[in-house]
C-alpha positions, 0 to 999 in steps of 0.5 A: 553233418546230419544225413539227408532224409530219403523218401519218408513213408508216404512221400510218393503215392501211387499213380492213378488210373490213366495218369502220366507215365512214370519218370525214372531215375537210375543211381549207379555206384562203383565199388560198393558191395552188398555187405557195406550197406547198413540196411543189408547187415553192416553195423560198422558203416553209416548209410542212412540215406540208402537205408531209407530208400531200401526200406521203401523198395524191393531189394534183391538179395542175390544180385551178381554181375554178369561181367566185370569190371567197370566198362564191361559191367555197364555195357550189360546194364545199359543194354540188358544183354549178356556180354561174357565172354567177349572176344574183343580185348582192349587196353584202357590207358596203361592198364592190362588188357581186358576182355569186353572193355570197349564201346557198345556195338552198333546193333545194341539198343540201349535203355536210353534209346528205348526210352527216348523213342518212347517219348522220354527226355533222357540225361546222364550225369557221370564222373566215371571218366572211362565212359567218355574216353575216345571211341566210347559211346555210353552217352548214346540215346541221351539228350543231355550228358554231363561229365564231371571230370577229374576222377582217378587217372583222368588227365584233367590237370597237368601241373604243378607236379612240384606242389604234390608231396607223394610220400603223404599219400602212399605206403612205403611199399608202393614204389610205383605210387611214389613216382613223379609220373606214377598213378597217384600224381594225376589224381592228386593234381586233379583234386588239388583245388578242393577246399570244401566237401562240395568240391569232391567229385560225388558232391559235384555229380549229384549237384549236377543231377539236382540242377538237371532235375530243377531245370527239367522237372516242369517241362520235360516229363516223362524223363529218364535221369541216369546218374553214375557215381564213380565214388566210392571207387578208389581213390578212397579220399573222403572229406576229413570229417567222414574219415574221422567217423571211423578212425579210432586210433591215433594214426599219423602216417601217409593217407593211404588213398589207394592202399596195398593189400592188407598183408603189407599193412600194420593193424593201425594202417589197415584200420586207417585204410578201412576208415577211408573207404567207409568214410567215402561210402558215407559221403556218397550216401549223403549225396544220394540223400540230397538227391532224393530230398530234391526229388521230393521237394520238386513233387516228382511223385511219379518216379521209379528209382533204381539203385545198383552197384557194379561190384564191391571190394575186398577189405582185408579178407584173405589179406586182400584189399581191392577187387581183381580178376581172380577175386570174384568172391562174395565181397566183390561180386554180391551187389546191392540192387533195389527198385523203388516204385511209387505205386508199390507196397514193397516196404523193403521186401527182400527178393531172393534168388539169383538175378544179374545186371542184365535184368535191370533194363527189362524190369524197368521197361516192364514197369514203364510199359515199353517193350524190351528190344530183341537183343536183351537177354536179361529177364524182367523181375517184376513178377518176383518183386510183386509176388515175393517168389524166388528166382528159379535160376540154380546158378549164376556166372560172373565173368572177368577177363580170362576167369569166371565164377560159377556160383550155386547155393552150395559152391562158388567155383572160380576158374580160368575158362580160357587157355592159360595157366590153371586157376582153381578156387572153390568155396563151400558156401554152407560151411564158409559163407564169407568165402575165406577158405579155398577147398579146391584141393579137397574136392576134385570131383566138384571142381571137375563138375563145375568146370564142365558146367562153366565150359558148357555155359561159355560154349552154349551161350550168346556168342558176341562178335563185332558186326554179328547178331547173337545166337540164343542159348539152347 
């Protein structure tokens, strides 16, 4: 189970003057926070492939999503455009209604559309099933798209339900996950035929990506290959060997692939849940390494590579596991974002200061020599990457539904921005960088100031409405 190598020093050389256009590979991962990467400070989890990629890249230390969760976030990544706060509210399947959970607007111009117009062959390989639901149009601008089915609640299989023992995969406190037609059943039906690690969704996704490269590297350059790995999103269900890397106790209970909050778990149960997540992270890391090795074997020396996550997850902090609309703290919102350029000498350069998902598209287009569309609100961070200069943003906002985080170097303030029940959390980042103690009650003046700033941001920003062109911030 040795980890694949990833872009060893000297594997990719700079383009010569007047040489062909750069190819571009984007690697998107779900639920993989900044603090769960070995190269970014985690000494528990093993991520050798991503570590090696980051060692050759420019790494942004302060990247926070513009909006969450899954679909909302990818709308901002794919369009380079701020979408918070969205006025459209959609309900995905049986979930709660979520602002911004909808298709891209007809007026939007996507990264794939820009590059296809510029002469690129474009393809997306994804197991993120939300993208492929009826009315979603995230395949826009891609010449080729591959959907790896079966993740989470994707209704891929319908039976046999009698073959699934739900009690083997849920905590006794999770009554809804023990129901024959509950949320665990669909996933377990979908993965029932798995026999080897090659059958798992991440392995299949990156295998499809490698095959696409093999079939297109010779005849279809320049190309843009966009990869979306839903893993390590729940369900936390890695192959057994990867789980065993992190489990030291003799745990004999159910496999908690979607565990409850940590307050419901014994210490050994929590160790088990954390080991499942860590094992899945390492498994995805191995698939990324296989892809990067394949890029090298194919001699794709002129390839720009980006790696970014949508968000992270709580892992026991404040007794919580999983993300959530009111959990927009460091563990959920600080994400890895790295750009590898074959002609650079970044060598792991750390780029400080706030950047967001919306900045990926204009930065990539800048490097590829393609003009960004007028609707893009993100900023090219190329000059920061090359000079090492710090972002001059003094704050950053991450929205999720009816709540938002306003973050400064001193504070993270989480508020309900829309009408409804009051919600206030405040974290003193100088004293409490892990954001574990809510000090809102002790700092009413700070809360009032941050609330005013957030209200101004919401009111003075880009007004997103169906069929309208946005107005620019003052």
